[in-house]
C-alpha positions in Angstrom: -36.4 88.8 90.1 -36.2 90.3 93.6 -39.1 90.8 95.8 -40.1 94.2 97.1 -43.2 95.6 98.7 -43.5 99.0 96.9 -46.7 98.1 95.1 -48.4 96.8 98.3 -47.6 100.0 100.2 -48.5 102.2 97.2 -51.9 100.4 96.9 -52.4 100.5 100.7 -52.0 104.3 100.4 -54.4 104.5 97.4 -51.7 106.2 95.4 -51.1 105.8 91.7 -47.6 105.2 90.2 -47.8 108.8 88.8 -48.5 110.2 92.2 -45.6 108.3 93.7 -43.5 109.5 90.8 -44.4 113.1 91.6 -43.4 112.6 95.2 -40.1 111.1 94.0 -39.6 114.1 91.7 -39.8 111.9 88.6 -41.4 112.9 85.4 -43.7 109.9 85.1 -44.8 106.6 86.7 -42.5 104.5 84.5 -39.7 104.7 87.1 -42.1 103.5 89.8 -43.3 100.7 87.7 -39.7 99.5 87.1 -39.0 99.6 90.8 -42.2 97.8 91.6 -41.4 95.0 89.1 -37.8 95.0 90.3 -36.6 95.4 86.7 -34.5 98.4 87.8 -33.1 98.9 91.3 -33.7 102.4 92.8 -30.8 104.6 93.6 -30.0 105.1 97.3 -31.7 108.6 97.2 -34.8 107.1 95.6 -34.9 104.2 98.1 -34.6 106.7 101.0 -37.4 108.8 99.4 -39.6 105.7 99.3 -38.9 105.2 103.0 -39.9 108.8 103.6 -43.1 108.4 101.6 -44.3 105.1 103.2 -42.7 105.5 106.6 -41.2 102.0 106.2 -37.5 101.3 106.5 -35.7 100.5 103.2 -34.8 97.0 104.4 -38.5 96.3 104.8 -39.4 97.8 101.4 -36.7 95.7 99.6 -36.3 92.6 101.9 -34.8 90.3 99.2 -32.3 92.9 98.2 -31.5 93.4 101.9 -31.1 89.7 102.5 -28.8 89.4 99.5 -26.7 92.4 100.7 -26.4 90.9 104.2 -25.3 87.5 102.9 -22.7 89.1 100.6 -21.3 91.2 103.5 -21.2 88.2 105.8 -19.2 86.2 103.3 -16.8 89.0 102.6 -16.6 89.9 106.3 -15.7 86.3 107.1 -12.8 86.5 104.6 -11.7 89.8 106.0 -11.9 88.6 109.6 -9.6 85.6 108.7 -7.2 88.0 107.1 -7.2 90.4 110.1 -6.7 87.4 112.5 -3.5 86.4 110.6 -2.0 89.9 110.9 -3.2 91.4 114.2 -2.2 95.0 114.7 -3.2 95.5 118.4 -6.0 97.8 119.2 -7.1 98.3 115.5 -7.5 94.5 115.1 -9.8 94.3 118.1 -12.0 97.1 116.7 -12.0 95.5 113.3 -13.0 92.1 114.8 -15.8 93.6 116.8 -17.2 95.3 113.7 -16.9 92.1 111.6 -18.6 90.1 114.4 -21.5 92.6 114.4 -21.8 91.8 110.7 -22.6 88.2 111.7 -19.1 86.8 111.5 -17.9 84.6 114.3 -14.5 86.0 115.1 -12.4 86.1 118.3 -13.0 89.4 120.0 -10.9 90.6 122.9 -12.9 91.6 126.0 -10.1 93.7 127.4 -11.7 96.8 128.9 -8.5 98.7 128.2 -9.4 98.8 124.5 -13.1 99.6 124.9 -14.1 102.6 122.9 -15.2 105.5 125.2 -18.5 107.3 124.6 -18.2 110.9 123.8 
């Protein structure tokens, strides 16, 4: 079962599950209950709506889900980084490695200013 903070923020705001459901555009509080108990993950739209309701970023409302997503991306980014390193294709490879490095993967990144992306 994953940890989320929906119930805490709902209680802090003195709102019922039915009131949150209304704000979500749902028919009843059952949907909110399932999200609070982490028995059903919210859709992206619903997660963003929770963010709008509580004024708290999604990654803070669903920290365990966020940590799991980060760990999964880091593992896959590591594999992709190794693959990119084996078949460098010039400028694109450098941009790919930079992005993968920002995902928490240690990868060689060229520091050549010639390939730096220009701000527009």
